[in-house]
PDB file of N, CA, C and O in Angstrom:
ATOM      1  N   MET A   1      27.481 -31.726 -32.248  1.00  0.00           N
ATOM      2  CA  MET A   1      26.191 -31.294 -32.748  1.00  0.00           C
ATOM      3  C   MET A   1      25.203 -31.059 -31.603  1.00  0.00           C
ATOM      4  O   MET A   1      24.458 -30.079 -31.597  1.00  0.00           O
ATOM      5  N   LYS A   2      25.216 -31.984 -30.629  1.00  0.00           N
ATOM      6  CA  LYS A   2      24.312 -31.825 -29.488  1.00  0.00           C
ATOM      7  C   LYS A   2      24.638 -30.553 -28.707  1.00  0.00           C
ATOM      8  O   LYS A   2      23.742 -29.815 -28.296  1.00  0.00           O
ATOM      9  N   THR A   3      25.914 -30.315 -28.514  1.00  0.00           N
ATOM     10  CA  THR A   3      26.338 -29.146 -27.750  1.00  0.00           C
ATOM     11  C   THR A   3      25.933 -27.858 -28.463  1.00  0.00           C
ATOM     12  O   THR A   3      25.482 -26.908 -27.824  1.00  0.00           O
ATOM     13  N   ALA A   4      26.091 -27.827 -29.762  1.00  0.00           N
ATOM     14  CA  ALA A   4      25.720 -26.638 -30.523  1.00  0.00           C
ATOM     15  C   ALA A   4      24.212 -26.414 -30.463  1.00  0.00           C
ATOM     16  O   ALA A   4      23.754 -25.278 -30.338  1.00  0.00           O
ATOM     17  N   LEU A   5      23.448 -27.490 -30.552  1.00  0.00           N
ATOM     18  CA  LEU A   5      21.994 -27.381 -30.479  1.00  0.00           C
ATOM     19  C   LEU A   5      21.551 -26.925 -29.085  1.00  0.00           C
ATOM     20  O   LEU A   5      20.664 -26.082 -28.948  1.00  0.00           O
ATOM     21  N   LEU A   6      22.181 -27.494 -28.062  1.00  0.00           N
ATOM     22  CA  LEU A   6      21.858 -27.101 -26.688  1.00  0.00           C
ATOM     23  C   LEU A   6      22.249 -25.641 -26.439  1.00  0.00           C
ATOM     24  O   LEU A   6      21.510 -24.906 -25.784  1.00  0.00           O
ATOM     25  N   SER A   7      23.392 -25.224 -26.952  1.00  0.00           N
ATOM     26  CA  SER A   7      23.817 -23.830 -26.804  1.00  0.00           C
ATOM     27  C   SER A   7      22.857 -22.887 -27.522  1.00  0.00           C
ATOM     28  O   SER A   7      22.519 -21.825 -27.000  1.00  0.00           O
ATOM     29  N   PHE A   8      22.420 -23.272 -28.710  1.00  0.00           N
ATOM     30  CA  PHE A   8      21.460 -22.455 -29.452  1.00  0.00           C
ATOM     31  C   PHE A   8      20.133 -22.344 -28.693  1.00  0.00           C
ATOM     32  O   PHE A   8      19.563 -21.257 -28.596  1.00  0.00           O
ATOM     33  N   ALA A   9      19.641 -23.472 -28.155  1.00  0.00           N
ATOM     34  CA  ALA A   9      18.387 -23.454 -27.399  1.00  0.00           C
ATOM     35  C   ALA A   9      18.524 -22.588 -26.145  1.00  0.00           C
ATOM     36  O   ALA A   9      17.604 -21.845 -25.805  1.00  0.00           O
ATOM     37  N   THR A  10      19.638 -22.675 -25.471  1.00  0.00           N
ATOM     38  CA  THR A  10      19.879 -21.862 -24.275  1.00  0.00           C
ATOM     39  C   THR A  10      19.938 -20.381 -24.634  1.00  0.00           C
ATOM     40  O   THR A  10      19.354 -19.546 -23.943  1.00  0.00           O
ATOM     41  N   ALA A  11      20.636 -20.062 -25.701  1.00  0.00           N
ATOM     42  CA  ALA A  11      20.735 -18.663 -26.131  1.00  0.00           C
ATOM     43  C   ALA A  11      19.370 -18.117 -26.524  1.00  0.00           C
ATOM     44  O   ALA A  11      19.037 -16.979 -26.194  1.00  0.00           O
ATOM     45  N   LEU A  12      18.583 -18.919 -27.223  1.00  0.00           N
ATOM     46  CA  LEU A  12      17.237 -18.497 -27.608  1.00  0.00           C
ATOM     47  C   LEU A  12      16.353 -18.279 -26.381  1.00  0.00           C
ATOM     48  O   LEU A  12      15.607 -17.301 -26.312  1.00  0.00           O
ATOM     49  N   THR A  13      16.439 -19.186 -25.422  1.00  0.00           N
ATOM     50  CA  THR A  13      15.654 -19.045 -24.182  1.00  0.00           C
ATOM     51  C   THR A  13      16.048 -17.784 -23.436  1.00  0.00           C
ATOM     52  O   THR A  13      15.182 -17.032 -22.989  1.00  0.00           O
ATOM     53  N   LEU A  14      17.347 -17.542 -23.296  1.00  0.00           N
ATOM     54  CA  LEU A  14      17.811 -16.318 -22.620  1.00  0.00           C
ATOM     55  C   LEU A  14      17.356 -15.065 -23.354  1.00  0.00           C
ATOM     56  O   LEU A  14      16.956 -14.086 -22.722  1.00  0.00           O
ATOM     57  N   PHE A  15      17.412 -15.086 -24.674  1.00  0.00           N
ATOM     58  CA  PHE A  15      16.971 -13.937 -25.455  1.00  0.00           C
ATOM     59  C   PHE A  15      15.485 -13.662 -25.233  1.00  0.00           C
ATOM     60  O   PHE A  15      15.092 -12.512 -25.041  1.00  0.00           O
ATOM     61  N   VAL A  16      14.667 -14.697 -25.259  1.00  0.00           N
ATOM     62  CA  VAL A  16      13.218 -14.525 -25.085  1.00  0.00           C
ATOM     63  C   VAL A  16      12.896 -14.034 -23.685  1.00  0.00           C
ATOM     64  O   VAL A  16      12.089 -13.118 -23.529  1.00  0.00           O
ATOM     65  N   THR A  17      13.506 -14.618 -22.664  1.00  0.00           N
ATOM     66  CA  THR A  17      13.202 -14.197 -21.291  1.00  0.00           C
ATOM     67  C   THR A  17      13.709 -12.785 -21.018  1.00  0.00           C
ATOM     68  O   THR A  17      13.065 -12.038 -20.281  1.00  0.00           O
ATOM     69  N   THR A  18      14.847 -12.404 -21.593  1.00  0.00           N
ATOM     70  CA  THR A  18      15.366 -11.051 -21.392  1.00  0.00           C
ATOM     71  C   THR A  18      14.459 -10.028 -22.068  1.00  0.00           C
ATOM     72  O   THR A  18      14.193  -8.968 -21.502  1.00  0.00           O
ATOM     73  N   ALA A  19      13.989 -10.332 -23.260  1.00  0.00           N
ATOM     74  CA  ALA A  19      13.097  -9.417 -23.963  1.00  0.00           C
ATOM     75  C   ALA A  19      11.774  -9.275 -23.218  1.00  0.00           C
ATOM     76  O   ALA A  19      11.206  -8.184 -23.165  1.00  0.00           O
ATOM     77  N   ALA A  20      11.283 -10.363 -22.647  1.00  0.00           N
ATOM     78  CA  ALA A  20      10.014 -10.303 -21.913  1.00  0.00           C
ATOM     79  C   ALA A  20      10.162  -9.504 -20.630  1.00  0.00           C
ATOM     80  O   ALA A  20       9.246  -8.781 -20.240  1.00  0.00           O
ATOM     81  N   SER A  21      11.301  -9.626 -19.974  1.00  0.00           N
ATOM     82  CA  SER A  21      11.474  -8.888 -18.719  1.00  0.00           C
ATOM     83  C   SER A  21      11.777  -7.416 -18.967  1.00  0.00           C
ATOM     84  O   SER A  21      11.558  -6.586 -18.086  1.00  0.00           O
ATOM     85  N   ALA A  22      12.274  -7.085 -20.143  1.00  0.00           N
ATOM     86  CA  ALA A  22      12.591  -5.695 -20.447  1.00  0.00           C
ATOM     87  C   ALA A  22      11.362  -4.913 -20.900  1.00  0.00           C
ATOM     88  O   ALA A  22      11.364  -3.683 -20.851  1.00  0.00           O
ATOM     89  N   ALA A  23      10.324  -5.598 -21.333  1.00  0.00           N
ATOM     90  CA  ALA A  23       9.108  -4.928 -21.791  1.00  0.00           C
ATOM     91  C   ALA A  23       8.368  -4.344 -20.593  1.00  0.00           C
ATOM     92  O   ALA A  23       8.401  -4.931 -19.511  1.00  0.00           O
ATOM     93  N   PRO A  24       7.701  -3.205 -20.760  1.00  0.00           N
ATOM     94  CA  PRO A  24       6.941  -2.633 -19.638  1.00  0.00           C
ATOM     95  C   PRO A  24       5.805  -3.563 -19.237  1.00  0.00           C
ATOM     96  O   PRO A  24       5.134  -4.160 -20.080  1.00  0.00           O
ATOM     97  N   PHE A  25       5.611  -3.670 -17.932  1.00  0.00           N
ATOM     98  CA  PHE A  25       4.608  -4.597 -17.408  1.00  0.00           C
ATOM     99  C   PHE A  25       3.186  -4.134 -17.728  1.00  0.00           C
ATOM    100  O   PHE A  25       2.341  -4.934 -18.130  1.00  0.00           O
ATOM    101  N   ASP A  26       2.934  -2.855 -17.548  1.00  0.00           N
ATOM    102  CA  ASP A  26       1.589  -2.326 -17.808  1.00  0.00           C
ATOM    103  C   ASP A  26       1.573  -1.587 -19.142  1.00  0.00           C
ATOM    104  O   ASP A  26       1.328  -0.382 -19.202  1.00  0.00           O
ATOM    105  N   HIS A  27       1.832  -2.321 -20.184  1.00  0.00           N
ATOM    106  CA  HIS A  27       1.918  -1.751 -21.524  1.00  0.00           C
ATOM    107  C   HIS A  27       0.606  -1.090 -21.947  1.00  0.00           C
ATOM    108  O   HIS A  27       0.617  -0.087 -22.661  1.00  0.00           O
ATOM    109  N   ASP A  28      -0.514  -1.646 -21.510  1.00  0.00           N
ATOM    110  CA  ASP A  28      -1.808  -1.080 -21.896  1.00  0.00           C
ATOM    111  C   ASP A  28      -2.114   0.217 -21.148  1.00  0.00           C
ATOM    112  O   ASP A  28      -3.008   0.956 -21.560  1.00  0.00           O
ATOM    113  N   ARG A  29      -1.400   0.512 -20.068  1.00  0.00           N
ATOM    114  CA  ARG A  29      -1.618   1.738 -19.296  1.00  0.00           C
ATOM    115  C   ARG A  29      -0.598   2.815 -19.642  1.00  0.00           C
ATOM    116  O   ARG A  29      -0.479   3.802 -18.916  1.00  0.00           O
ATOM    117  N   ASP A  30       0.128   2.649 -20.720  1.00  0.00           N
ATOM    118  CA  ASP A  30       1.085   3.652 -21.153  1.00  0.00           C
ATOM    119  C   ASP A  30       0.303   4.880 -21.622  1.00  0.00           C
ATOM    120  O   ASP A  30      -0.500   4.792 -22.552  1.00  0.00           O
ATOM    121  N   LEU A  31       0.537   6.005 -20.987  1.00  0.00           N
ATOM    122  CA  LEU A  31      -0.232   7.219 -21.284  1.00  0.00           C
ATOM    123  C   LEU A  31      -0.060   7.681 -22.724  1.00  0.00           C
ATOM    124  O   LEU A  31      -0.941   8.342 -23.275  1.00  0.00           O
ATOM    125  N   ARG A  32       1.070   7.339 -23.338  1.00  0.00           N
ATOM    126  CA  ARG A  32       1.292   7.751 -24.723  1.00  0.00           C
ATOM    127  C   ARG A  32       0.416   6.974 -25.692  1.00  0.00           C
ATOM    128  O   ARG A  32       0.177   7.438 -26.807  1.00  0.00           O
ATOM    129  N   ARG A  33      -0.069   5.804 -25.296  1.00  0.00           N
ATOM    130  CA  ARG A  33      -0.858   4.962 -26.188  1.00  0.00           C
ATOM    131  C   ARG A  33      -2.367   5.158 -26.012  1.00  0.00           C
ATOM    132  O   ARG A  33      -3.153   4.583 -26.765  1.00  0.00           O
ATOM    133  N   MET A  34      -2.770   5.948 -25.043  1.00  0.00           N
ATOM    134  CA  MET A  34      -4.195   6.129 -24.762  1.00  0.00           C
ATOM    135  C   MET A  34      -4.797   7.230 -25.625  1.00  0.00           C
ATOM    136  O   MET A  34      -4.124   8.179 -26.028  1.00  0.00           O
ATOM    137  N   SER A  35      -6.064   7.070 -25.887  1.00  0.00           N
ATOM    138  CA  SER A  35      -6.781   8.147 -26.559  1.00  0.00           C
ATOM    139  C   SER A  35      -7.014   9.264 -25.537  1.00  0.00           C
ATOM    140  O   SER A  35      -6.915   9.020 -24.334  1.00  0.00           O
ATOM    141  N   PRO A  36      -7.314  10.460 -25.983  1.00  0.00           N
ATOM    142  CA  PRO A  36      -7.540  11.547 -25.019  1.00  0.00           C
ATOM    143  C   PRO A  36      -8.655  11.235 -24.020  1.00  0.00           C
ATOM    144  O   PRO A  36      -8.550  11.602 -22.850  1.00  0.00           O
ATOM    145  N   ARG A  37      -9.703  10.572 -24.457  1.00  0.00           N
ATOM    146  CA  ARG A  37     -10.804  10.230 -23.558  1.00  0.00           C
ATOM    147  C   ARG A  37     -10.352   9.208 -22.503  1.00  0.00           C
ATOM    148  O   ARG A  37     -10.652   9.349 -21.317  1.00  0.00           O
ATOM    149  N   GLU A  38      -9.629   8.181 -22.957  1.00  0.00           N
ATOM    150  CA  GLU A  38      -9.125   7.182 -22.014  1.00  0.00           C
ATOM    151  C   GLU A  38      -8.137   7.792 -21.032  1.00  0.00           C
ATOM    152  O   GLU A  38      -8.137   7.474 -19.843  1.00  0.00           O
ATOM    153  N   ARG A  39      -7.295   8.679 -21.558  1.00  0.00           N
ATOM    154  CA  ARG A  39      -6.299   9.323 -20.700  1.00  0.00           C
ATOM    155  C   ARG A  39      -6.969  10.201 -19.641  1.00  0.00           C
ATOM    156  O   ARG A  39      -6.561  10.195 -18.479  1.00  0.00           O
ATOM    157  N   ALA A  40      -7.992  10.951 -20.039  1.00  0.00           N
ATOM    158  CA  ALA A  40      -8.712  11.786 -19.079  1.00  0.00           C
ATOM    159  C   ALA A  40      -9.397  10.929 -18.025  1.00  0.00           C
ATOM    160  O   ALA A  40      -9.392  11.278 -16.845  1.00  0.00           O
ATOM    161  N   ARG A  41      -9.984   9.816 -18.438  1.00  0.00           N
ATOM    162  CA  ARG A  41     -10.643   8.908 -17.496  1.00  0.00           C
ATOM    163  C   ARG A  41      -9.623   8.303 -16.530  1.00  0.00           C
ATOM    164  O   ARG A  41      -9.881   8.190 -15.332  1.00  0.00           O
ATOM    165  N   TYR A  42      -8.470   7.918 -17.062  1.00  0.00           N
ATOM    166  CA  TYR A  42      -7.408   7.341 -16.232  1.00  0.00           C
ATOM    167  C   TYR A  42      -6.884   8.364 -15.220  1.00  0.00           C
ATOM    168  O   TYR A  42      -6.702   8.046 -14.045  1.00  0.00           O
ATOM    169  N   GLU A  43      -6.644   9.582 -15.681  1.00  0.00           N
ATOM    170  CA  GLU A  43      -6.138  10.618 -14.775  1.00  0.00           C
ATOM    171  C   GLU A  43      -7.167  10.992 -13.722  1.00  0.00           C
ATOM    172  O   GLU A  43      -6.809  11.274 -12.578  1.00  0.00           O
ATOM    173  N   GLN A  44      -8.460  10.997 -14.099  1.00  0.00           N
ATOM    174  CA  GLN A  44      -9.516  11.260 -13.121  1.00  0.00           C
ATOM    175  C   GLN A  44      -9.547  10.165 -12.053  1.00  0.00           C
ATOM    176  O   GLN A  44      -9.697  10.456 -10.866  1.00  0.00           O
ATOM    177  N   ALA A  45      -9.406   8.927 -12.471  1.00  0.00           N
ATOM    178  CA  ALA A  45      -9.373   7.811 -11.519  1.00  0.00           C
ATOM    179  C   ALA A  45      -8.171   7.928 -10.588  1.00  0.00           C
ATOM    180  O   ALA A  45      -8.276   7.638  -9.396  1.00  0.00           O
ATOM    181  N   GLN A  46      -7.037   8.350 -11.126  1.00  0.00           N
ATOM    182  CA  GLN A  46      -5.844   8.534 -10.304  1.00  0.00           C
ATOM    183  C   GLN A  46      -6.067   9.637  -9.268  1.00  0.00           C
ATOM    184  O   GLN A  46      -5.672   9.501  -8.110  1.00  0.00           O
ATOM    185  N   ARG A  47      -6.708  10.740  -9.700  1.00  0.00           N
ATOM    186  CA  ARG A  47      -6.988  11.830  -8.757  1.00  0.00           C
ATOM    187  C   ARG A  47      -7.952  11.381  -7.667  1.00  0.00           C
ATOM    188  O   ARG A  47      -7.765  11.707  -6.494  1.00  0.00           O
ATOM    189  N   GLU A  48      -8.986  10.630  -8.052  1.00  0.00           N
ATOM    190  CA  GLU A  48      -9.942  10.136  -7.060  1.00  0.00           C
ATOM    191  C   GLU A  48      -9.271   9.193  -6.073  1.00  0.00           C
ATOM    192  O   GLU A  48      -9.538   9.241  -4.872  1.00  0.00           O
ATOM    193  N   ARG A  49      -8.401   8.336  -6.588  1.00  0.00           N
ATOM    194  CA  ARG A  49      -7.690   7.409  -5.708  1.00  0.00           C
ATOM    195  C   ARG A  49      -6.788   8.173  -4.743  1.00  0.00           C
ATOM    196  O   ARG A  49      -6.732   7.844  -3.558  1.00  0.00           O
ATOM    197  N   ALA A  50      -6.085   9.183  -5.236  1.00  0.00           N
ATOM    198  CA  ALA A  50      -5.219   9.990  -4.377  1.00  0.00           C
ATOM    199  C   ALA A  50      -6.039  10.720  -3.316  1.00  0.00           C
ATOM    200  O   ALA A  50      -5.631  10.810  -2.158  1.00  0.00           O
ATOM    201  N   ARG A  51      -7.205  11.243  -3.723  1.00  0.00           N
ATOM    202  CA  ARG A  51      -8.083  11.927  -2.761  1.00  0.00           C
ATOM    203  C   ARG A  51      -8.572  10.959  -1.694  1.00  0.00           C
ATOM    204  O   ARG A  51      -8.592  11.298  -0.510  1.00  0.00           O
ATOM    205  N   PHE A  52      -8.972   9.740  -2.109  1.00  0.00           N
ATOM    206  CA  PHE A  52      -9.442   8.733  -1.165  1.00  0.00           C
ATOM    207  C   PHE A  52      -8.340   8.339  -0.188  1.00  0.00           C
ATOM    208  O   PHE A  52      -8.584   8.232   1.014  1.00  0.00           O
ATOM    209  N   GLU A  53      -7.121   8.122  -0.702  1.00  0.00           N
ATOM    210  CA  GLU A  53      -6.015   7.737   0.168  1.00  0.00           C
ATOM    211  C   GLU A  53      -5.655   8.863   1.135  1.00  0.00           C
ATOM    212  O   GLU A  53      -5.310   8.604   2.288  1.00  0.00           O
ATOM    213  N   GLN A  54      -5.735  10.102   0.674  1.00  0.00           N
ATOM    214  CA  GLN A  54      -5.470  11.238   1.563  1.00  0.00           C
ATOM    215  C   GLN A  54      -6.513  11.306   2.666  1.00  0.00           C
ATOM    216  O   GLN A  54      -6.172  11.544   3.825  1.00  0.00           O
ATOM    217  N   ALA A  55      -7.784  11.098   2.321  1.00  0.00           N
ATOM    218  CA  ALA A  55      -8.846  11.110   3.328  1.00  0.00           C
ATOM    219  C   ALA A  55      -8.661   9.964   4.316  1.00  0.00           C
ATOM    220  O   ALA A  55      -8.898  10.130   5.512  1.00  0.00           O
ATOM    221  N   GLN A  56      -8.243   8.818   3.828  1.00  0.00           N
ATOM    222  CA  GLN A  56      -8.010   7.677   4.711  1.00  0.00           C
ATOM    223  C   GLN A  56      -6.854   7.974   5.672  1.00  0.00           C
ATOM    224  O   GLN A  56      -6.951   7.669   6.860  1.00  0.00           O
ATOM    225  N   ARG A  57      -5.768   8.562   5.177  1.00  0.00           N
ATOM    226  CA  ARG A  57      -4.654   8.927   6.052  1.00  0.00           C
ATOM    227  C   ARG A  57      -5.097   9.947   7.091  1.00  0.00           C
ATOM    228  O   ARG A  57      -4.686   9.878   8.250  1.00  0.00           O
ATOM    229  N   GLU A  58      -5.941  10.901   6.677  1.00  0.00           N
ATOM    230  CA  GLU A  58      -6.437  11.915   7.614  1.00  0.00           C
ATOM    231  C   GLU A  58      -7.318  11.274   8.698  1.00  0.00           C
ATOM    232  O   GLU A  58      -7.226  11.634   9.871  1.00  0.00           O
ATOM    233  N   ARG A  59      -8.180  10.313   8.290  1.00  0.00           N
ATOM    234  CA  ARG A  59      -9.003   9.605   9.285  1.00  0.00           C
ATOM    235  C   ARG A  59      -8.130   8.829  10.268  1.00  0.00           C
ATOM    236  O   ARG A  59      -8.384   8.847  11.472  1.00  0.00           O
ATOM    237  N   GLU A  60      -7.106   8.151   9.763  1.00  0.00           N
ATOM    238  CA  GLU A  60      -6.212   7.396  10.642  1.00  0.00           C
ATOM    239  C   GLU A  60      -5.463   8.323  11.592  1.00  0.00           C
ATOM    240  O   GLU A  60      -5.264   7.995  12.762  1.00  0.00           O
ATOM    241  N   ARG A  61      -5.049   9.483  11.084  1.00  0.00           N
ATOM    242  CA  ARG A  61      -4.354  10.450  11.939  1.00  0.00           C
ATOM    243  C   ARG A  61      -5.281  10.976  13.033  1.00  0.00           C
ATOM    244  O   ARG A  61      -4.887  11.112  14.192  1.00  0.00           O
ATOM    245  N   GLN A  62      -6.520  11.269  12.638  1.00  0.00           N
ATOM    246  CA  GLN A  62      -7.494  11.769  13.610  1.00  0.00           C
ATOM    247  C   GLN A  62      -7.805  10.707  14.661  1.00  0.00           C
ATOM    248  O   GLN A  62      -7.913  11.021  15.847  1.00  0.00           O
ATOM    249  N   GLN A  63      -7.949   9.462  14.237  1.00  0.00           N
ATOM    250  CA  GLN A  63      -8.194   8.384  15.194  1.00  0.00           C
ATOM    251  C   GLN A  63      -7.026   8.217  16.155  1.00  0.00           C
ATOM    252  O   GLN A  63      -7.232   7.966  17.343  1.00  0.00           O
ATOM    253  N   ALA A  64      -5.802   8.355  15.654  1.00  0.00           N
ATOM    254  CA  ALA A  64      -4.630   8.249  16.515  1.00  0.00           C
ATOM    255  C   ALA A  64      -4.611   9.381  17.533  1.00  0.00           C
ATOM    256  O   ALA A  64      -4.262   9.167  18.694  1.00  0.00           O
ATOM    257  N   ILE A  65      -4.986  10.583  17.107  1.00  0.00           N
ATOM    258  CA  ILE A  65      -5.043  11.717  18.029  1.00  0.00           C
ATOM    259  C   ILE A  65      -6.095  11.473  19.098  1.00  0.00           C
ATOM    260  O   ILE A  65      -5.844  11.697  20.282  1.00  0.00           O
ATOM    261  N   GLU A  66      -7.283  11.010  18.684  1.00  0.00           N
ATOM    262  CA  GLU A  66      -8.351  10.746  19.649  1.00  0.00           C
ATOM    263  C   GLU A  66      -7.980   9.615  20.604  1.00  0.00           C
ATOM    264  O   GLU A  66      -8.285   9.682  21.794  1.00  0.00           O
ATOM    265  N   ARG A  67      -7.323   8.580  20.088  1.00  0.00           N
ATOM    266  CA  ARG A  67      -6.898   7.470  20.935  1.00  0.00           C
ATOM    267  C   ARG A  67      -5.874   7.931  21.959  1.00  0.00           C
ATOM    268  O   ARG A  67      -5.938   7.538  23.124  1.00  0.00           O
ATOM    269  N   ALA A  68      -4.923   8.769  21.528  1.00  0.00           N
ATOM    270  CA  ALA A  68      -3.913   9.288  22.453  1.00  0.00           C
ATOM    271  C   ALA A  68      -4.558  10.179  23.509  1.00  0.00           C
ATOM    272  O   ALA A  68      -4.180  10.135  24.679  1.00  0.00           O
ATOM    273  N   ARG A  69      -5.538  10.991  23.092  1.00  0.00           N
ATOM    274  CA  ARG A  69      -6.228  11.853  24.061  1.00  0.00           C
ATOM    275  C   ARG A  69      -6.978  11.016  25.082  1.00  0.00           C
ATOM    276  O   ARG A  69      -6.922  11.298  26.279  1.00  0.00           O
ATOM    277  N   TRP A  70      -7.687   9.976  24.615  1.00  0.00           N
ATOM    278  CA  TRP A  70      -8.460   9.115  25.518  1.00  0.00           C
ATOM    279  C   TRP A  70      -7.521   8.396  26.487  1.00  0.00           C
ATOM    280  O   TRP A  70      -7.812   8.296  27.679  1.00  0.00           O
ATOM    281  N   GLU A  71      -6.386   7.892  25.970  1.00  0.00           N
ATOM    282  CA  GLU A  71      -5.444   7.198  26.842  1.00  0.00           C
ATOM    283  C   GLU A  71      -4.837   8.150  27.863  1.00  0.00           C
ATOM    284  O   GLU A  71      -4.600   7.764  29.008  1.00  0.00           O
ATOM    285  N   ALA A  72      -4.586   9.379  27.462  1.00  0.00           N
ATOM    286  CA  ALA A  72      -4.038  10.354  28.406  1.00  0.00           C
ATOM    287  C   ALA A  72      -5.051  10.684  29.496  1.00  0.00           C
ATOM    288  O   ALA A  72      -4.680  10.859  30.656  1.00  0.00           O
ATOM    289  N   GLN A  73      -6.329  10.770  29.130  1.00  0.00           N
ATOM    290  CA  GLN A  73      -7.356  11.062  30.119  1.00  0.00           C
ATOM    291  C   GLN A  73      -7.563   9.903  31.086  1.00  0.00           C
ATOM    292  O   GLN A  73      -7.870  10.120  32.258  1.00  0.00           O
ATOM    293  N   HIS A  74      -7.399   8.678  30.607  1.00  0.00           N
ATOM    294  CA  HIS A  74      -7.685   7.506  31.426  1.00  0.00           C
ATOM    295  C   HIS A  74      -6.427   6.836  31.960  1.00  0.00           C
ATOM    296  O   HIS A  74      -6.484   5.720  32.477  1.00  0.00           O
ATOM    297  N   ARG A  75      -5.321   7.498  31.839  1.00  0.00           N
ATOM    298  CA  ARG A  75      -4.062   6.917  32.289  1.00  0.00           C
ATOM    299  C   ARG A  75      -4.071   6.662  33.788  1.00  0.00           C
ATOM    300  O   ARG A  75      -3.551   5.643  34.243  1.00  0.00           O
ATOM    301  N   ARG A  76      -4.644   7.557  34.550  1.00  0.00           N
ATOM    302  CA  ARG A  76      -4.667   7.444  36.005  1.00  0.00           C
ATOM    303  C   ARG A  76      -5.730   6.466  36.515  1.00  0.00           C
ATOM    304  O   ARG A  76      -5.694   6.072  37.681  1.00  0.00           O
ATOM    305  N   ASP A  77      -6.657   6.079  35.670  1.00  0.00           N
ATOM    306  CA  ASP A  77      -7.722   5.187  36.125  1.00  0.00           C
ATOM    307  C   ASP A  77      -7.188   3.838  36.594  1.00  0.00           C
ATOM    308  O   ASP A  77      -7.708   3.265  37.551  1.00  0.00           O
ATOM    309  N   ARG A  78      -6.186   3.342  35.948  1.00  0.00           N
ATOM    310  CA  ARG A  78      -5.660   2.024  36.307  1.00  0.00           C
ATOM    311  C   ARG A  78      -4.692   2.078  37.466  1.00  0.00           C
ATOM    312  O   ARG A  78      -4.464   1.063  38.124  1.00  0.00           O
ATOM    313  N   HIS A  79      -4.120   3.226  37.730  1.00  0.00           N
ATOM    314  CA  HIS A  79      -3.102   3.363  38.773  1.00  0.00           C
ATOM    315  C   HIS A  79      -3.594   4.327  39.853  1.00  0.00           C
ATOM    316  O   HIS A  79      -2.922   5.297  40.201  1.00  0.00           O
ATOM    317  N   ASP A  80      -4.754   4.039  40.358  1.00  0.00           N
ATOM    318  CA  ASP A  80      -5.320   4.894  41.393  1.00  0.00           C
ATOM    319  C   ASP A  80      -4.565   4.660  42.705  1.00  0.00           C
ATOM    320  O   ASP A  80      -4.218   3.525  43.033  1.00  0.00           O
ATOM    321  N   ASP A  81      -4.319   5.718  43.435  1.00  0.00           N
ATOM    322  CA  ASP A  81      -3.557   5.599  44.682  1.00  0.00           C
ATOM    323  C   ASP A  81      -4.411   5.097  45.833  1.00  0.00           C
ATOM    324  O   ASP A  81      -3.878   4.763  46.890  1.00  0.00           O
ATOM    325  N   ARG A  82      -5.718   5.036  45.654  1.00  0.00           N
ATOM    326  CA  ARG A  82      -6.573   4.588  46.743  1.00  0.00           C
ATOM    327  C   ARG A  82      -6.351   3.110  47.026  1.00  0.00           C
ATOM    328  O   ARG A  82      -6.035   2.329  46.128  1.00  0.00           O
ATOM    329  N   ASP A  83      -6.519   2.749  48.268  1.00  0.00           N
ATOM    330  CA  ASP A  83      -6.395   1.351  48.665  1.00  0.00           C
ATOM    331  C   ASP A  83      -7.789   0.739  48.642  1.00  0.00           C
ATOM    332  O   ASP A  83      -8.651   1.132  49.428  1.00  0.00           O
ATOM    333  N   TYR A  84      -8.013  -0.202  47.766  1.00  0.00           N
ATOM    334  CA  TYR A  84      -9.343  -0.777  47.618  1.00  0.00           C
ATOM    335  C   TYR A  84      -9.724  -1.682  48.778  1.00  0.00           C
ATOM    336  O   TYR A  84     -10.896  -2.028  48.924  1.00  0.00           O
ATOM    337  N   ARG A  85      -8.777  -2.066  49.593  1.00  0.00           N
ATOM    338  CA  ARG A  85      -9.111  -2.906  50.761  1.00  0.00           C
ATOM    339  C   ARG A  85      -9.970  -2.125  51.759  1.00  0.00           C
ATOM    340  O   ARG A  85     -10.746  -2.723  52.504  1.00  0.00           O
ATOM    341  N   ASP A  86      -9.841  -0.812  51.780  1.00  0.00           N
ATOM    342  CA  ASP A  86     -10.663  -0.003  52.701  1.00  0.00           C
ATOM    343  C   ASP A  86     -12.131  -0.125  52.362  1.00  0.00           C
ATOM    344  O   ASP A  86     -12.974  -0.071  53.258  1.00  0.00           O
ATOM    345  N   TYR A  87     -12.463  -0.291  51.078  1.00  0.00           N
ATOM    346  CA  TYR A  87     -13.867  -0.346  50.672  1.00  0.00           C
ATOM    347  C   TYR A  87     -14.487  -1.706  50.965  1.00  0.00           C
ATOM    348  O   TYR A  87     -15.710  -1.813  51.063  1.00  0.00           O
ATOM    349  N   ARG A  88     -13.693  -2.718  51.103  1.00  0.00           N
ATOM    350  CA  ARG A  88     -14.244  -4.059  51.349  1.00  0.00           C
ATOM    351  C   ARG A  88     -14.673  -4.225  52.805  1.00  0.00           C
ATOM    352  O   ARG A  88     -15.431  -5.144  53.114  1.00  0.00           O
ATOM    353  N   ARG A  89     -14.221  -3.383  53.681  1.00  0.00           N
ATOM    354  CA  ARG A  89     -14.577  -3.515  55.111  1.00  0.00           C
ATOM    355  C   ARG A  89     -16.043  -3.151  55.358  1.00  0.00           C
ATOM    356  O   ARG A  89     -16.628  -3.662  56.313  1.00  0.00           O
ATOM    357  N   HIS A  90     -16.639  -2.327  54.575  1.00  0.00           N
ATOM    358  CA  HIS A  90     -18.011  -1.855  54.837  1.00  0.00           C
ATOM    359  C   HIS A  90     -19.028  -2.856  54.426  1.00  0.00           C
ATOM    360  O   HIS A  90     -20.226  -2.617  54.577  1.00  0.00           O
TER     361      HIS A  90
END
């Protein structure tokens, strides 16, 4: 009797956890369940987010280009061929 009860409880637990994991996580954001107004608002927010992320990627790309240009211009500053001991004599 104990084994049958334990097996039933285990089967019930597995059934409940499997059903919960199979359900969509963002059930409230399912586009099929939204009203037209909510759907339009959601899609507008998605477009704005995509635009913002694109602008952020463009800013990062531009900063990388400027950083590379600055490093290329100043690459020789640290490795100057002049001997600084000559300047200390004066």
